[in-house]
Rosetta silent file (secondary structure, phi, psi, omega in degrees, C-alpha in Angstrom):
SEQUENCE: MGNRTLGVVTLAILRSIGLGHRYGADIVEATDLGSGTVYKTLSRLEARGWISGRWEDPEVAEAEKRPRRRFYTLTPEGDLETTRALARVRRLTGAPETAG
SCORE:     score description
SCORE:     0.000 S_00000001
   1 L     0.000  -10.068 -175.214    9.612   10.840    8.388 S_00000001
   2 L   -64.643  -22.476 -178.876    8.804   13.093    5.473 S_00000001
   3 L   -86.318  -14.154 -177.456   12.504   13.712    4.680 S_00000001
   4 L   -79.729  135.170  177.440   13.366    9.999    4.493 S_00000001
   5 L   -76.734  131.697  179.024   13.412    8.490    1.043 S_00000001
   6 L   -79.773  147.217  176.106   11.049    5.574    0.699 S_00000001
   7 L   -76.212  163.589 -178.225   12.353    2.273   -0.698 S_00000001
   8 H   -59.922  -42.826  179.857   10.988    0.853   -3.899 S_00000001
   9 H   -61.092  -50.222  179.938    9.041   -1.917   -2.094 S_00000001
  10 H   -60.068  -46.538  179.769    7.377    0.497    0.320 S_00000001
  11 H   -62.152  -41.073  177.829    6.509    2.912   -2.418 S_00000001
  12 H   -60.193  -39.291  179.912    5.119    0.111   -4.628 S_00000001
  13 H   -72.140  -44.343  177.801    2.850   -1.090   -1.836 S_00000001
  14 H   -61.237  -44.017 -179.407    1.669    2.395   -0.901 S_00000001
  15 H   -63.310  -40.406  178.211    1.014    3.192   -4.578 S_00000001
  16 H   -59.460  -46.543  179.049   -0.852   -0.099   -5.055 S_00000001
  17 H   -62.991  -41.999  177.897   -3.123    0.708   -2.143 S_00000001
  18 H   -62.614  -28.093  177.721   -3.684    4.205   -3.503 S_00000001
  19 L   -87.278    2.594  173.780   -4.721    2.717   -6.827 S_00000001
  20 L   107.348    2.857  175.118   -7.361    0.546   -5.162 S_00000001
  21 L   -83.627  111.385 -163.002   -5.644   -2.737   -4.374 S_00000001
  22 L  -108.157  -16.588 -179.285   -6.962   -3.155   -0.863 S_00000001
  23 E  -127.873  162.291 -168.770   -6.098   -6.544    0.611 S_00000001
  24 H   -49.321  -54.389 -174.424   -2.850   -8.538    0.912 S_00000001
  25 H   -64.219  -33.640  178.348   -3.219  -11.065   -1.888 S_00000001
  26 H   -66.273  -41.996  178.037   -4.433   -8.335   -4.253 S_00000001
  27 H   -67.014  -41.023  177.526   -1.394   -6.192   -3.384 S_00000001
  28 H   -57.316  -46.301 -179.981    0.932   -9.156   -3.882 S_00000001
  29 H   -66.794  -41.095 -176.608   -0.484   -9.704   -7.384 S_00000001
  30 H   -69.512  -36.337 -177.315   -0.463   -6.021   -8.283 S_00000001
  31 H   -94.506  -16.457 -175.425    3.158   -5.437   -7.181 S_00000001
  32 L    62.200   29.432  177.125    4.619   -8.832   -8.083 S_00000001
  33 L  -100.082  159.204  178.301    6.301   -8.875   -4.678 S_00000001
  34 L   -67.594  151.241 -177.550    6.481  -11.920   -2.387 S_00000001
  35 H   -64.537  -36.952  179.525    3.730  -12.351    0.162 S_00000001
  36 H   -63.068  -40.157  178.020    6.200  -12.310    3.090 S_00000001
  37 H   -65.779  -45.636 -176.574    7.567   -8.952    1.904 S_00000001
  38 H   -64.433  -49.456 -175.229    4.112   -7.477    1.359 S_00000001
  39 H   -66.526  -37.499  178.765    2.631   -8.623    4.695 S_00000001
  40 H   -65.179  -44.616  179.992    5.676   -7.535    6.691 S_00000001
  41 H   -68.523  -38.272  175.264    5.639   -4.105    5.010 S_00000001
  42 H   -56.060  -46.197  178.894    1.865   -3.766    5.538 S_00000001
  43 H   -61.253  -45.295 -179.552    2.387   -4.314    9.279 S_00000001
  44 H   -62.295  -44.601  178.555    5.179   -1.751    9.367 S_00000001
  45 H   -65.387  -36.875  177.162    3.145    0.802    7.437 S_00000001
  46 H   -68.228  -38.930  176.760    0.135    0.338    9.653 S_00000001
  47 H   -62.980  -35.055  178.026    2.335    0.806   12.761 S_00000001
  48 H   -72.324  -20.299 -176.875    3.663    4.040   11.241 S_00000001
  49 L    87.844   15.877  179.924    0.106    5.260   10.704 S_00000001
  50 L   -87.827  -21.712  173.790    0.509    5.489    6.905 S_00000001
  51 E  -134.916  159.406  178.735   -2.185    2.919    6.226 S_00000001
  52 E  -125.067  134.154  179.623   -5.251    1.810    8.168 S_00000001
  53 E  -115.294  148.509  172.140   -6.489   -1.802    8.126 S_00000001
  54 E  -145.198  143.965  178.166   -9.818   -3.343    8.948 S_00000001
  55 E   -80.899  140.955  175.620  -11.042   -6.912    8.856 S_00000001
  56 L   -74.447  166.601  179.415  -14.016   -7.685    6.686 S_00000001
  57 L   -66.691  135.572 -178.555  -17.158   -9.188    8.237 S_00000001
  58 H   -57.456  -31.986 -179.023  -16.722  -12.957    8.827 S_00000001
  59 H   -62.208  -33.700  177.859  -20.031  -13.637    7.123 S_00000001
  60 H   -62.563  -54.015 -178.662  -18.729  -12.319    3.814 S_00000001
  61 H   -59.314  -45.358 -179.943  -15.704  -14.657    3.881 S_00000001
  62 H   -60.163  -42.600 -179.780  -17.872  -17.608    4.990 S_00000001
  63 H   -63.909  -32.659  178.693  -20.347  -16.988    2.186 S_00000001
  64 L   -94.783    4.627  176.182  -17.486  -16.951   -0.327 S_00000001
  65 L    54.591   55.343  178.644  -15.803  -19.953    1.358 S_00000001
  66 L  -153.172  166.708  177.574  -12.455  -18.307    1.918 S_00000001
  67 L   -65.610  158.538  175.127  -10.431  -16.785    4.770 S_00000001
  68 L   -64.710  149.249  178.381  -11.264  -13.289    5.942 S_00000001
  69 L  -108.925  149.200  172.567   -9.478  -10.446    4.258 S_00000001
  70 E  -105.591  120.491 -176.551   -7.907   -7.398    5.872 S_00000001
  71 E   -99.325  138.146 -176.925   -8.574   -4.285    3.774 S_00000001
  72 E  -117.871  144.888  173.303   -6.124   -1.386    3.770 S_00000001
  73 E  -134.607  153.773  174.678   -6.515    2.293    2.923 S_00000001
  74 E   -74.130  138.871  169.722   -3.995    5.104    2.884 S_00000001
  75 L   -82.706  166.348  176.458   -4.215    7.531    5.784 S_00000001
  76 H   -55.728  -38.770  177.754   -3.804   11.234    4.961 S_00000001
  77 H   -65.321  -41.346  179.577   -0.171   10.950    6.153 S_00000001
  78 H   -66.118  -37.517  177.690    0.393    7.847    3.976 S_00000001
  79 H   -64.740  -42.044  178.640   -1.133    9.628    0.978 S_00000001
  80 H   -63.672  -47.362  179.935    1.130   12.621    1.530 S_00000001
  81 H   -61.157  -38.966  177.631    4.262   10.425    1.881 S_00000001
  82 H   -62.486  -46.792 -179.978    3.313    8.533   -1.299 S_00000001
  83 H   -60.735  -45.676  178.937    2.827   11.800   -3.204 S_00000001
  84 H   -61.368  -46.557 -177.024    6.170   13.171   -2.002 S_00000001
  85 H   -64.656  -42.007  178.164    8.023    9.939   -2.867 S_00000001
  86 H   -63.557  -39.549  178.413    6.475    9.776   -6.353 S_00000001
  87 H   -63.019  -39.663  177.792    7.473   13.386   -6.983 S_00000001
  88 H   -62.929  -44.034  179.395   11.081   12.583   -5.919 S_00000001
  89 H   -63.290  -40.876  178.236   11.155    9.592   -8.248 S_00000001
  90 H   -63.983  -40.921  178.979    9.819   11.712  -11.132 S_00000001
  91 H   -66.321  -42.975 -179.396   12.429   14.366  -10.526 S_00000001
  92 H   -65.520  -35.646 -177.164   15.212   11.768  -10.390 S_00000001
  93 H   -94.832  -11.373 -177.079   14.097    9.978  -13.508 S_00000001
  94 L    77.270   14.859  179.297   12.945   12.966  -15.505 S_00000001
  95 L   -71.251  143.257  178.329    9.496   11.413  -15.813 S_00000001
  96 L   -67.091  150.187  175.494    6.732   13.867  -16.566 S_00000001
  97 L   -71.601  130.711  177.988    4.361   14.898  -13.799 S_00000001
  98 L  -134.701  160.198  176.377    1.040   13.077  -14.259 S_00000001
  99 L   -66.505  146.007  174.631   -2.157   12.754  -12.308 S_00000001
 100 L    75.760    0.000    0.000   -2.306    9.902   -9.827 S_00000001
């Protein structure tokens, strides 16, 4: 999959997770994408093995009186794909290489 160009939505979500936005609603807010788009893409990325998700402890959600959150992190493969895609975007746009 490394040769395939990532779409803007997929890259935005991967980048958001890499920047520390870890659960669905936080990713929706950070990317300004619709929740249906984000959650469908999260499922697809998790199936590909590019992100890993885990449910928080139910006690935490109960104490905060809200639904449980599923937290996502980039896998090493997801981090590599994100880095490659960002480098392609920078080359295409002429943007300078920067950290992160």
